[in-house]
C-alpha positions as CSV (number, residue, x, y, z in Angstrom):
1,D,-25.7,26.6,89.4
2,G,-28.4,28.2,87.3
3,L,-30.2,25.0,86.2
4,D,-33.6,26.4,87.1
5,G,-34.5,23.5,89.3
6,L,-33.3,20.7,87.1
7,T,-32.0,17.7,88.9
8,R,-28.7,15.9,88.1
9,G,-30.8,13.1,86.6
10,A,-32.6,15.4,84.3
11,V,-29.4,17.0,83.1
12,Y,-27.9,13.6,82.4
13,H,-31.0,12.6,80.5
14,H,-30.0,15.1,77.9
15,F,-26.2,14.7,78.2
16,K,-24.3,11.4,78.4
17,S,-21.2,12.9,80.1
18,K,-19.6,15.9,81.7
19,E,-17.7,16.3,78.5
20,E,-20.9,16.6,76.5
21,I,-22.2,19.2,79.0
22,M,-18.9,21.2,78.7
23,N,-18.9,21.0,74.9
24,A,-22.6,22.1,74.7
25,L,-21.8,25.0,77.1
26,I,-18.7,26.1,75.1
27,E,-20.7,26.0,71.8
28,R,-23.6,27.9,73.3
29,M,-21.4,30.5,74.8
30,F,-19.6,30.9,71.5
31,L,-22.7,31.2,69.5
32,E,-24.5,33.6,71.9
33,N,-21.6,35.9,72.6
34,N,-19.7,35.7,69.3
35,P,-17.9,39.1,68.9
36,F,-17.1,38.2,65.3
37,I,-20.8,38.3,64.3
38,S,-21.4,41.7,65.8
39,L,-18.2,43.1,64.1
40,K,-18.5,41.4,60.7
41,N,-20.5,44.0,58.9
42,R,-19.0,47.1,60.5
43,T,-17.7,49.4,57.8
44,D,-16.2,51.9,60.2
45,L,-13.4,49.5,61.2
46,N,-10.6,47.8,59.2
47,G,-9.7,44.2,59.5
48,L,-7.1,44.8,62.2
49,Q,-9.4,47.0,64.2
50,K,-12.1,44.4,64.1
51,M,-9.6,41.7,65.4
52,K,-8.6,44.0,68.3
53,M,-12.2,44.8,69.1
54,A,-13.1,41.0,69.0
55,I,-10.3,40.3,71.5
56,A,-11.4,43.2,73.8
57,M,-15.1,42.1,73.6
58,N,-14.2,38.5,74.4
59,Q,-12.1,39.6,77.4
60,S,-14.9,41.9,78.7
61,D,-17.5,39.1,78.6
62,E,-18.1,38.9,82.4
63,E,-19.7,35.4,82.2
64,R,-17.2,33.8,79.9
65,V,-13.9,34.9,81.6
66,P,-14.6,33.2,85.0
67,L,-15.8,30.1,83.3
68,S,-12.6,29.9,81.2
69,E,-10.5,30.4,84.3
70,Q,-12.4,27.8,86.3
71,A,-12.9,25.4,83.4
72,V,-13.1,21.7,84.0
73,P,-9.5,20.4,84.6
74,I,-8.9,20.1,80.9
75,L,-5.7,18.1,81.2
76,Q,-7.4,15.4,83.3
77,N,-9.7,14.6,80.4
78,P,-8.1,14.6,76.9
79,R,-11.6,14.4,75.3
80,I,-12.4,17.9,76.6
81,L,-9.1,19.3,75.3
82,A,-9.6,17.6,72.0
83,G,-13.2,18.9,71.8
84,M,-12.0,22.4,72.5
85,I,-9.3,22.2,69.8
86,E,-11.8,20.8,67.3
87,S,-14.3,23.5,68.1
88,N,-11.6,26.2,67.7
89,R,-10.5,24.6,64.4
90,K,-14.0,24.4,63.1
91,N,-15.4,27.7,64.5
92,L,-12.7,30.2,65.4
93,S,-10.0,29.6,62.8
94,P,-12.3,30.4,59.8
95,L,-13.5,33.6,61.5
96,W,-9.9,34.7,62.2
97,L,-9.0,33.9,58.6
98,E,-11.8,36.0,57.4
99,L,-10.7,39.0,59.4
100,I,-7.0,38.6,58.6
101,S,-7.9,38.4,54.9
102,E,-10.0,41.5,55.2
103,G,-7.1,43.2,56.9
104,I,-4.8,42.2,54.1
105,S,-7.3,43.5,51.5
106,D,-7.7,46.9,53.3
107,G,-4.0,47.2,54.0
108,S,-4.2,47.1,57.8
109,I,-2.4,43.8,58.0
110,Q,0.7,42.8,56.0
111,T,1.4,39.1,56.3
112,N,2.1,36.1,54.1
113,Y,0.7,33.8,56.7
114,A,-3.0,34.4,56.9
115,K,-4.1,30.8,57.2
116,E,-1.3,29.8,59.6
117,L,-2.0,32.8,61.9
118,S,-5.8,32.0,61.8
119,E,-4.9,28.5,63.0
120,I,-2.4,29.4,65.7
121,I,-4.3,32.2,67.4
122,P,-6.9,29.8,68.9
123,L,-4.0,27.5,70.0
124,L,-2.3,30.4,71.7
125,E,-5.6,31.0,73.6
126,L,-5.3,27.5,75.0
127,W,-1.7,28.3,75.9
128,L,-3.0,31.3,77.9
129,M,-5.5,29.2,79.9
130,P,-4.2,28.8,83.5
131,S,-5.8,25.4,83.7
132,V,-3.6,24.2,80.9
133,Y,-0.4,26.2,81.5
134,P,-0.4,27.6,85.1
135,A,1.4,30.9,85.4
136,T,1.9,33.7,87.8
137,V,0.5,37.2,86.9
138,D,4.0,38.3,85.9
139,E,4.4,35.2,83.7
140,M,1.0,35.8,82.1
141,I,2.0,39.4,81.2
142,H,5.3,38.1,79.8
143,K,3.3,35.6,77.7
144,F,1.3,38.4,76.2
145,E,4.4,40.4,75.5
146,F,5.8,37.3,73.7
147,M,2.6,36.9,71.7
148,S,2.7,40.6,70.8
149,E,6.2,40.5,69.5
150,M,5.7,37.2,67.7
151,L,2.5,38.2,66.0
152,T,3.9,41.6,65.0
153,K,6.9,39.9,63.4
154,M,4.5,37.8,61.4
155,G,2.8,40.9,60.2
156,L,-0.2,40.9,62.6
157,P,0.3,43.7,65.1
158,L,-2.7,42.7,67.4
159,F,-1.3,43.9,70.7
160,D,-0.5,47.6,70.5
161,E,0.6,49.7,73.5
162,D,-3.0,50.5,74.5
163,M,-4.0,46.8,74.5
164,M,-0.9,45.8,76.4
165,K,-1.7,48.5,79.0
166,Q,-5.2,47.1,79.4
167,I,-3.9,43.6,79.8
168,K,-1.4,44.7,82.5
169,Q,-4.2,46.6,84.3
170,A,-6.5,43.6,84.2
171,F,-3.8,41.3,85.6
172,S,-2.9,43.9,88.3
173,K,-6.5,43.6,89.5
174,I,-6.0,39.9,89.9
175,N,-2.8,40.5,91.9
176,Q,-4.7,42.6,94.5
């Protein structure tokens, strides 16, 4: 959908495979709607607040959320999964590290695991994808509660009560 009249042949003239199309789409969506870029220079927020806002902005992206939920069956093609992991390692982890480091500097985050947290957060996002780890609504909420407790114990309190309330509200809409 939305190819502005391009034929399948024209698309495959530019891309060799479905994986290349998916990788290009992921990269484009990341670059065009990157919440980190819009938050980077905000001086009215500390590092932790920027991280929370980046998560909220990402979840409110009305184009990205359905695409993530309906993504190509990732587990059926390991190259797509590997491409996503590589893109996260190359693009997301450095951005998370920058915000965690900023939070450590401004005192909003107290952790000895900045690099490790910046690497695991994108992996946890894969864990939350229903196409990778199918889960009921209650199981998804439980996963977020687990992540909240784990990250808080590591010195990164990303999911406060308000954010958990928003997550539960979002999932309750799915349940309707």
